[in-house]
ZADO-1210 file (C-alpha; in nm, 4 decimals, padded with zeros to 6 digits):
<atoms>
<atom x="00.0000" y="00.0000" z="00.0000" code="MET" pos="1"/>
<atom x="00.2886" y="00.2399" z="00.0711" code="SER" pos="2"/>
<atom x="00.4092" y="00.1964" z="-00.2878" code="LEU" pos="3"/>
<atom x="00.0622" y="00.2846" z="-00.4161" code="LEU" pos="4"/>
<atom x="00.0502" y="00.5992" z="-00.2047" code="VAL" pos="5"/>
<atom x="00.3984" y="00.6987" z="-00.3234" code="ALA" pos="6"/>
<atom x="00.2895" y="00.6521" z="-00.6825" code="TYR" pos="7"/>
<atom x="-00.0135" y="00.8739" z="-00.6267" code="VAL" pos="8"/>
<atom x="00.2006" y="01.1487" z="-00.4695" code="LEU" pos="9"/>
<atom x="00.4431" y="01.1406" z="-00.7625" code="ILE" pos="10"/>
<atom x="00.1542" y="01.1576" z="-01.0092" code="SER" pos="11"/>
<atom x="00.0100" y="01.4475" z="-00.8140" code="TYR" pos="12"/>
<atom x="00.3359" y="01.6437" z="-00.8151" code="ALA" pos="13"/>
<atom x="00.3938" y="01.5904" z="-01.1879" code="SER" pos="14"/>
<atom x="00.0314" y="01.6548" z="-01.2832" code="GLY" pos="15"/>
<atom x="-00.0096" y="01.9951" z="-01.1266" code="GLY" pos="16"/>
<atom x="-00.2337" y="01.8652" z="-00.8477" code="GLY" pos="17"/>
<atom x="-00.5193" y="01.7664" z="-01.0803" code="LYS" pos="18"/>
<atom x="-00.5806" y="01.4153" z="-00.9532" code="ILE" pos="19"/>
<atom x="-00.8385" y="01.2240" z="-00.7528" code="ASN" pos="20"/>
<atom x="-00.6471" y="01.0390" z="-00.4786" code="TYR" pos="21"/>
<atom x="-00.9168" y="00.7872" z="-00.3932" code="LEU" pos="22"/>
<atom x="-00.9938" y="00.7125" z="-00.7555" code="GLN" pos="23"/>
<atom x="-00.6261" y="00.6602" z="-00.8405" code="THR" pos="24"/>
<atom x="-00.5549" y="00.4369" z="-00.5400" code="VAL" pos="25"/>
<atom x="-00.8709" y="00.2400" z="-00.6122" code="GLY" pos="26"/>
<atom x="-00.7734" y="00.1878" z="-00.9756" code="SER" pos="27"/>
<atom x="-00.4239" y="00.0696" z="-00.8841" code="LEU" pos="28"/>
<atom x="-00.5545" y="-00.1713" z="-00.6206" code="ILE" pos="29"/>
<atom x="-00.8103" y="-00.3107" z="-00.8682" code="LEU" pos="30"/>
<atom x="-00.5397" y="-00.3519" z="-01.1346" code="GLU" pos="31"/>
<atom x="-00.3184" y="-00.5412" z="-00.8884" code="LYS" pos="32"/>
<atom x="-00.6122" y="-00.7550" z="-00.7743" code="PHE" pos="33"/>
<atom x="-00.7038" y="-00.8505" z="-01.1326" code="ASN" pos="34"/>
<atom x="-00.3392" y="-00.9338" z="-01.2076" code="SER" pos="35"/>
<atom x="-00.3185" y="-01.1696" z="-00.9093" code="ASN" pos="36"/>
<atom x="-00.6602" y="-01.3128" z="-00.9945" code="LYS" pos="37"/>
<atom x="-00.5534" y="-01.4018" z="-01.3489" code="ASN" pos="38"/>
<atom x="-00.2206" y="-01.5350" z="-01.2231" code="GLN" pos="39"/>
<atom x="-00.4016" y="-01.7835" z="-00.9997" code="SER" pos="40"/>
<atom x="-00.6145" y="-01.8962" z="-01.2957" code="LYS" pos="41"/>
<atom x="-00.3196" y="-01.9541" z="-01.5288" code="LEU" pos="42"/>
<atom x="-00.3049" y="-02.3152" z="-01.6484" code="ILE" pos="43"/>
<atom x="00.0625" y="-02.4188" z="-01.6365" code="ILE" pos="44"/>
<atom x="00.1736" y="-02.7374" z="-01.8166" code="PRO" pos="45"/>
<atom x="00.3456" y="-03.0045" z="-01.6126" code="SER" pos="46"/>
<atom x="00.7216" y="-02.9481" z="-01.5797" code="GLU" pos="47"/>
<atom x="00.7679" y="-03.2998" z="-01.7204" code="LYS" pos="48"/>
<atom x="00.6202" y="-03.1774" z="-02.0494" code="LEU" pos="49"/>
<atom x="00.8395" y="-02.8675" z="-02.0748" code="MET" pos="50"/>
<atom x="01.2058" y="-02.8639" z="-02.1835" code="PRO" pos="51"/>
<atom x="01.4302" y="-02.9353" z="-01.8871" code="SER" pos="52"/>
<atom x="01.7131" y="-02.7039" z="-01.9940" code="SER" pos="53"/>
<atom x="01.8460" y="-02.4793" z="-02.2697" code="LEU" pos="54"/>
<atom x="02.0425" y="-02.7771" z="-02.3967" code="LYS" pos="55"/>
<atom x="01.7276" y="-02.9310" z="-02.5436" code="ASP" pos="56"/>
<atom x="01.8156" y="-02.7941" z="-02.8865" code="GLU" pos="57"/>
<atom x="01.5622" y="-03.0047" z="-03.0764" code="SER" pos="58"/>
<atom x="01.2713" y="-02.8385" z="-02.8924" code="PHE" pos="59"/>
<atom x="01.4035" y="-02.4894" z="-02.9747" code="PHE" pos="60"/>
<atom x="01.4879" y="-02.5692" z="-03.3372" code="ASN" pos="61"/>
<atom x="01.2831" y="-02.2773" z="-03.4745" code="ASN" pos="62"/>
<atom x="01.3968" y="-02.0290" z="-03.2101" code="HIS" pos="63"/>
<atom x="01.6779" y="-01.7783" z="-03.2209" code="TRP" pos="64"/>
<atom x="01.9341" y="-01.8018" z="-02.9399" code="GLU" pos="65"/>
<atom x="02.0385" y="-01.4762" z="-02.7728" code="SER" pos="66"/>
<atom x="02.2389" y="-01.3626" z="-02.4735" code="ASP" pos="67"/>
<atom x="01.9264" y="-01.4236" z="-02.2620" code="ARG" pos="68"/>
<atom x="01.8074" y="-01.7500" z="-02.4129" code="GLY" pos="69"/>
<atom x="01.5902" y="-01.8885" z="-02.6920" code="TYR" pos="70"/>
<atom x="01.3178" y="-01.6703" z="-02.8424" code="PHE" pos="71"/>
<atom x="01.0640" y="-01.6103" z="-03.1184" code="LEU" pos="72"/>
<atom x="00.8990" y="-01.2799" z="-03.2113" code="LEU" pos="73"/>
<atom x="00.5387" y="-01.1719" z="-03.1626" code="ILE" pos="74"/>
<atom x="00.3959" y="-01.1002" z="-03.5103" code="LYS" pos="75"/>
<atom x="00.1322" y="-00.8500" z="-03.3984" code="ASN" pos="76"/>
<atom x="00.0176" y="-00.7029" z="-03.0677" code="THR" pos="77"/>
<atom x="-00.2071" y="-00.9523" z="-02.8869" code="LEU" pos="78"/>
<atom x="-00.3406" y="-01.0711" z="-02.5520" code="ALA" pos="79"/>
<atom x="-00.2507" y="-01.4197" z="-02.4297" code="THR" pos="80"/>
<atom x="-00.4992" y="-01.6461" z="-02.2502" code="LYS" pos="81"/>
<atom x="-00.4994" y="-01.8097" z="-01.9071" code="VAL" pos="82"/>
<atom x="-00.5736" y="-02.1461" z="-02.0721" code="SER" pos="83"/>
<atom x="-00.5692" y="-02.2957" z="-02.4241" code="PRO" pos="84"/>
<atom x="-00.9200" y="-02.1832" z="-02.5134" code="SER" pos="85"/>
<atom x="-01.0439" y="-01.9047" z="-02.7388" code="ALA" pos="86"/>
<atom x="-01.3058" y="-01.8151" z="-02.4759" code="THR" pos="87"/>
<atom x="-01.0607" y="-01.8105" z="-02.1834" code="ALA" pos="88"/>
<atom x="-00.9826" y="-01.4888" z="-01.9949" code="GLU" pos="89"/>
<atom x="-00.7001" y="-01.2706" z="-02.1195" code="GLU" pos="90"/>
<atom x="-00.3755" y="-01.2976" z="-01.9263" code="PHE" pos="91"/>
<atom x="-00.0981" y="-01.0750" z="-02.0655" code="LYS" pos="92"/>
<atom x="-00.0712" y="-00.8095" z="-02.3372" code="ASN" pos="93"/>
<atom x="00.2243" y="-00.8683" z="-02.5693" code="LEU" pos="94"/>
<atom x="00.3638" y="-00.6314" z="-02.8314" code="ASN" pos="95"/>
<atom x="00.4729" y="-00.6712" z="-03.1909" code="LYS" pos="96"/>
<atom x="00.8393" y="-00.7853" z="-03.2083" code="SER" pos="97"/>
<atom x="00.8412" y="-00.8765" z="-02.8365" code="GLU" pos="98"/>
<atom x="01.0651" y="-01.1771" z="-02.7675" code="ARG" pos="99"/>
<atom x="00.9055" y="-01.4866" z="-02.6147" code="VAL" pos="100"/>
<atom x="00.9991" y="-01.8512" z="-02.5737" code="ARG" pos="101"/>
<atom x="00.7742" y="-02.1531" z="-02.6294" code="ILE" pos="102"/>
<atom x="00.7803" y="-02.3858" z="-02.3294" code="LEU" pos="103"/>
<atom x="00.5020" y="-02.6221" z="-02.4334" code="TYR" pos="104"/>
<atom x="00.3167" y="-02.7021" z="-02.7559" code="GLU" pos="105"/>
<atom x="-00.0161" y="-02.8841" z="-02.7734" code="ASN" pos="106"/>
<atom x="00.0169" y="-03.1865" z="-02.9994" code="VAL" pos="107"/>
<atom x="-00.3488" y="-03.1751" z="-03.0973" code="GLN" pos="108"/>
<atom x="-00.4665" y="-02.9034" z="-03.3328" code="GLN" pos="109"/>
<atom x="-00.7919" y="-02.7159" z="-03.2871" code="VAL" pos="110"/>
<atom x="-01.0164" y="-02.5760" z="-03.5582" code="SER" pos="111"/>
<atom x="-01.0791" y="-02.2013" z="-03.5342" code="ILE" pos="112"/>
<atom x="-01.3073" y="-02.0627" z="-03.8058" code="ASN" pos="113"/>
<atom x="-01.2200" y="-02.3585" z="-04.0259" code="GLY" pos="114"/>
<atom x="-00.8442" y="-02.3164" z="-03.9742" code="GLU" pos="115"/>
<atom x="-00.6289" y="-02.5718" z="-03.7904" code="ASP" pos="116"/>
<atom x="-00.4162" y="-02.4061" z="-03.5214" code="ARG" pos="117"/>
<atom x="-00.1975" y="-02.5100" z="-03.2285" code="LYS" pos="118"/>
<atom x="-00.1878" y="-02.3670" z="-02.8781" code="TRP" pos="119"/>
<atom x="00.1524" y="-02.2976" z="-02.7202" code="VAL" pos="120"/>
<atom x="00.2489" y="-02.1922" z="-02.3680" code="PHE" pos="121"/>
<atom x="00.5066" y="-01.9122" z="-02.3719" code="VAL" pos="122"/>
<atom x="00.7464" y="-01.7388" z="-02.1361" code="ALA" pos="123"/>
<atom x="00.9869" y="-01.4471" z="-02.1552" code="THR" pos="124"/>
<atom x="01.3142" y="-01.4660" z="-02.3445" code="GLU" pos="125"/>
<atom x="01.4843" y="-01.5902" z="-02.0271" code="THR" pos="126"/>
<atom x="01.2155" y="-01.8531" z="-01.9735" code="GLY" pos="127"/>
<atom x="01.1671" y="-01.7410" z="-01.6124" code="LYS" pos="128"/>
<atom x="00.8352" y="-01.5555" z="-01.6365" code="THR" pos="129"/>
<atom x="00.5242" y="-01.7258" z="-01.7728" code="TYR" pos="130"/>
<atom x="00.3263" y="-01.5220" z="-02.0265" code="LEU" pos="131"/>
<atom x="00.0276" y="-01.7492" z="-02.0914" code="GLY" pos="132"/>
<atom x="-00.1249" y="-01.9264" z="-02.3908" code="TRP" pos="133"/>
<atom x="-00.1381" y="-01.8175" z="-02.7542" code="MET" pos="134"/>
<atom x="-00.1518" y="-01.9709" z="-03.1011" code="PHE" pos="135"/>
<atom x="00.1766" y="-02.0832" z="-03.2525" code="LYS" pos="136"/>
<atom x="00.0978" y="-01.9064" z="-03.5818" code="ASP" pos="137"/>
<atom x="00.1036" y="-01.5729" z="-03.3945" code="GLN" pos="138"/>
<atom x="00.4814" y="-01.6117" z="-03.3609" code="LEU" pos="139"/>
<atom x="00.7515" y="-01.5432" z="-03.6207" code="ALA" pos="140"/>
<atom x="01.0536" y="-01.7733" z="-03.6351" code="SER" pos="141"/>
<atom x="01.3814" y="-01.7405" z="-03.8216" code="LYS" pos="142"/>
<atom x="01.2353" y="-01.9596" z="-04.0982" code="HIS" pos="143"/>
<atom x="00.9588" y="-01.7043" z="-04.1702" code="ASP" pos="144"/>
<atom x="01.2023" y="-01.4338" z="-04.2804" code="PHE" pos="145"/>
<atom x="01.2820" y="-01.3759" z="-04.6490" code="LYS" pos="146"/>
<atom x="01.5454" y="-01.1626" z="-04.8228" code="LEU" pos="147"/>
<atom x="01.4569" y="-00.7949" z="-04.8377" code="TYR" pos="148"/>
<atom x="01.5746" y="-00.5070" z="-05.0584" code="SER" pos="149"/>
<atom x="01.4733" y="-00.1524" z="-04.9552" code="PRO" pos="150"/>
<atom x="01.5542" y="-00.0058" z="-05.3000" code="TYR" pos="151"/>
<atom x="01.7083" y="00.2959" z="-05.1302" code="GLU" pos="152"/>
<atom x="02.0140" y="00.3483" z="-04.9145" code="THR" pos="153"/>
<atom x="01.9532" y="00.3622" z="-04.5400" code="TRP" pos="154"/>
<atom x="02.1959" y="00.4805" z="-04.2759" code="GLU" pos="155"/>
<atom x="02.1218" y="00.4768" z="-03.9046" code="TYR" pos="156"/>
<atom x="02.2912" y="00.5407" z="-03.5724" code="HIS" pos="157"/>
<atom x="02.1429" y="00.3521" z="-03.2788" code="TYR" pos="158"/>
<atom x="02.2120" y="00.2029" z="-02.9385" code="GLU" pos="159"/>
<atom x="02.1266" y="-00.1312" z="-02.7808" code="GLN" pos="160"/>
<atom x="02.2116" y="-00.1046" z="-02.4146" code="GLY" pos="161"/>
<atom x="02.5866" y="-00.0413" z="-02.3921" code="GLU" pos="162"/>
<atom x="02.6427" y="-00.1046" z="-02.7644" code="ILE" pos="163"/>
<atom x="02.6501" y="00.1888" z="-03.0056" code="LYS" pos="164"/>
<atom x="02.6090" y="00.0987" z="-03.3721" code="SER" pos="165"/>
<atom x="02.6256" y="00.2586" z="-03.7150" code="HIS" pos="166"/>
<atom x="02.4637" y="00.0673" z="-03.9996" code="ILE" pos="167"/>
<atom x="02.4721" y="00.1453" z="-04.3725" code="ILE" pos="168"/>
<atom x="02.2202" y="-00.0510" z="-04.5804" code="ILE" pos="169"/>
<atom x="02.2529" y="-00.0643" z="-04.9581" code="GLU" pos="170"/>
<atom x="01.9628" y="-00.0781" z="-05.2040" code="LYS" pos="171"/>
<atom x="02.0358" y="-00.4480" z="-05.2543" code="SER" pos="172"/>
<atom x="01.9746" y="-00.5176" z="-04.8850" code="GLY" pos="173"/>
<atom x="02.3427" y="-00.5753" z="-04.8078" code="ALA" pos="174"/>
<atom x="02.4652" y="-00.3872" z="-04.5013" code="PHE" pos="175"/>
<atom x="02.7797" y="-00.2922" z="-04.3109" code="THR" pos="176"/>
<atom x="02.7471" y="-00.2612" z="-03.9340" code="LEU" pos="177"/>
<atom x="03.0115" y="-00.0911" z="-03.7210" code="LYS" pos="178"/>
<atom x="02.9740" y="-00.1052" z="-03.3426" code="TRP" pos="179"/>
<atom x="03.1549" y="-00.0166" z="-03.0232" code="LYS" pos="180"/>
<atom x="03.0985" y="-00.0845" z="-02.6556" code="ALA" pos="181"/>
<atom x="03.2707" y="00.0201" z="-02.3353" code="SER" pos="182"/>
<atom x="03.2385" y="-00.0535" z="-01.9666" code="GLY" pos="183"/>
<atom x="03.4239" y="-00.2011" z="-01.6683" code="LYS" pos="184"/>
<atom x="03.7542" y="-00.0713" z="-01.8035" code="GLY" pos="185"/>
<atom x="03.7063" y="-00.2350" z="-02.1451" code="LEU" pos="186"/>
<atom x="03.6582" y="-00.0821" z="-02.4879" code="PHE" pos="187"/>
<atom x="03.5521" y="-00.3018" z="-02.7772" code="LEU" pos="188"/>
<atom x="03.4727" y="-00.2309" z="-03.1389" code="ARG" pos="189"/>
<atom x="03.3978" y="-00.4394" z="-03.4446" code="GLY" pos="190"/>
<atom x="03.2455" y="-00.4596" z="-03.7899" code="GLU" pos="191"/>
<atom x="02.9926" y="-00.7022" z="-03.9363" code="ASP" pos="192"/>
<atom x="02.8430" y="-00.7502" z="-04.2790" code="LYS" pos="193"/>
<atom x="02.5246" y="-00.9209" z="-04.3840" code="GLY" pos="194"/>
<atom x="02.1890" y="-00.8909" z="-04.5594" code="LYS" pos="195"/>
<atom x="01.8417" y="-00.7744" z="-04.4657" code="LEU" pos="196"/>
<atom x="01.5580" y="-01.0206" z="-04.4170" code="TYR" pos="197"/>
<atom x="01.1979" y="-00.9402" z="-04.3362" code="HIS" pos="198"/>
<atom x="00.8668" y="-01.0785" z="-04.2215" code="PHE" pos="199"/>
<atom x="00.5975" y="-00.8250" z="-04.3110" code="GLU" pos="200"/>
<atom x="00.7179" y="-00.5014" z="-04.1411" code="ASP" pos="201"/>
<atom x="00.9710" y="-00.6668" z="-03.9097" code="ILE" pos="202"/>
<atom x="01.3282" y="-00.6358" z="-04.0391" code="ILE" pos="203"/>
<atom x="01.6198" y="-00.8618" z="-03.9425" code="TRP" pos="204"/>
<atom x="01.9710" y="-00.7378" z="-04.0212" code="ALA" pos="205"/>
<atom x="02.1220" y="-01.0872" z="-04.0361" code="LYS" pos="206"/>
<atom x="02.4981" y="-01.0967" z="-04.0006" code="LYS" pos="207"/>
<atom x="02.7098" y="-01.3253" z="-04.2188" code="GLU" pos="208"/>
<atom x="02.8458" y="-01.4725" z="-03.8979" code="ASP" pos="209"/>
<atom x="02.5457" y="-01.4331" z="-03.6692" code="GLN" pos="210"/>
<atom x="02.6220" y="-01.4235" z="-03.2970" code="ASP" pos="211"/>
<atom x="02.3993" y="-01.3846" z="-02.9892" code="PHE" pos="212"/>
<atom x="02.3453" y="-01.0116" z="-03.0587" code="LEU" pos="213"/>
<atom x="02.0577" y="-00.9569" z="-03.3026" code="TYR" pos="214"/>
<atom x="01.9455" y="-00.6479" z="-03.4883" code="ASN" pos="215"/>
<atom x="01.5689" y="-00.6409" z="-03.5412" code="PHE" pos="216"/>
<atom x="01.3755" y="-00.3330" z="-03.6495" code="PHE" pos="217"/>
<atom x="01.0215" y="-00.2283" z="-03.7364" code="LEU" pos="218"/>
<atom x="00.9336" y="-00.0192" z="-04.0418" code="ILE" pos="219"/>
<atom x="00.6928" y="00.2563" z="-03.9388" code="ASP" pos="220"/>
<atom x="00.4316" y="00.4382" z="-04.1479" code="SER" pos="221"/>
<atom x="00.6929" y="00.6861" z="-04.2757" code="THR" pos="222"/>
<atom x="00.9240" y="00.4062" z="-04.3960" code="ASN" pos="223"/>
<atom x="01.1674" y="00.4714" z="-04.1130" code="GLN" pos="224"/>
<atom x="01.3311" y="00.2022" z="-03.9014" code="LEU" pos="225"/>
<atom x="01.2392" y="00.1750" z="-03.5343" code="GLN" pos="226"/>
<atom x="01.3817" y="-00.0524" z="-03.2657" code="HIS" pos="227"/>
<atom x="01.2287" y="-00.3888" z="-03.1862" code="GLU" pos="228"/>
<atom x="01.0342" y="-00.4062" z="-02.8580" code="PHE" pos="229"/>
<atom x="01.3304" y="-00.5152" z="-02.6420" code="ARG" pos="230"/>
<atom x="01.5269" y="-00.1971" z="-02.7236" code="PHE" pos="231"/>
<atom x="01.2256" y="00.0331" z="-02.7616" code="ARG" pos="232"/>
<atom x="01.3646" y="00.2875" z="-02.5123" code="ASN" pos="233"/>
<atom x="01.7087" y="00.3116" z="-02.6737" code="ASP" pos="234"/>
<atom x="01.7875" y="00.5903" z="-02.9244" code="PRO" pos="235"/>
<atom x="01.7785" y="00.5330" z="-03.2994" code="ILE" pos="236"/>
<atom x="01.8002" y="00.7975" z="-03.5702" code="LYS" pos="237"/>
<atom x="01.8533" y="00.8141" z="-03.9409" code="GLN" pos="238"/>
<atom x="02.1675" y="00.9871" z="-04.0651" code="ALA" pos="239"/>
<atom x="02.0818" y="01.3222" z="-04.2196" code="ILE" pos="240"/>
<atom x="02.2554" y="01.4265" z="-04.5382" code="TYR" pos="241"/>
<atom x="02.3056" y="01.7908" z="-04.6304" code="THR" pos="242"/>
<atom x="02.3943" y="01.9264" z="-04.9724" code="MET" pos="243"/>
<atom x="02.7497" y="02.0618" z="-04.9965" code="PRO" pos="244"/>
<atom x="02.7734" y="02.4378" z="-05.0138" code="LYS" pos="245"/>
<atom x="02.8299" y="02.5872" z="-05.3536" code="GLN" pos="246"/>
<atom x="03.0810" y="02.8636" z="-05.4197" code="GLU" pos="247"/>
<atom x="02.9258" y="03.2010" z="-05.3610" code="GLY" pos="248"/>
<atom x="02.6717" y="03.0773" z="-05.1044" code="ASP" pos="249"/>
</atoms>
C-alpha cells in the first residue's frame, strides 16, 4: 500500500495537483487484484512436459538463441490467454516484435473458423516468467524471414544497451554494421556484414556470422526504421545528409 501511495504522490506532483487520490488508489488496487486473480487462474503445463534445460536444442529448433536465451517474435500485438481456449480470460498483453519462448506445444490441433491451429504456452526470453497461452501461428521464427531489398540506401545510428552501432544498408539489402561498446575498463569495437531479411514489417539485419546479438527493427508508417520491442527505449536515428555548399553561397 505504501508503494501505491507513493505513486499517487508522484503523479500528483507531476500533474499539477489535478488528480483524484481515492480514484487513483482504487484503480491501482483493482489492477493489482485482477493481475493476481488471473495469475491464480493460469493453467501451467506439467514441468515434465516442458524442456528441462536450454540444452534441449531439438525443442528450440525454430527459435533464435540470444544472450538471454531462446526466443521467437510476436507477429502483432495480442493478448494471451490463461488457458488454451479461445473463450478463456485474457492474461498478458504482448507487443509486436516482443521476444518470447515456447515452453510447451499442444500436440493436438484445434479448428478455429475452419483453420487448424496449435496452442503454445510461452514465457519471456529468459524462460523465467510465464506469459500465458497463444496460437503458434502468432509467432515469427527465423524460418519465416525472407530476403529484403529496400531499393534505397539507409543509414542509421542507434544504441542497444551499452552497444553503439552505425549501420549502412545498400539498395540491394546488403549492409555494413560498425559497433563499439565500453564498460568495466574495457573498450571493444567491431564490424559485421550481412543482408536484410523481413517478415511483413519486421526487419532482421542478419549478419554473415550471426552471434547472440541480433538487430531487429520495425518499419513505421513513414518508412523509417524503429527498434524492436526489447530496445524500444534506446535511441535510434537516421543519418541526415546535407547538400554541400556551392561557391558564392
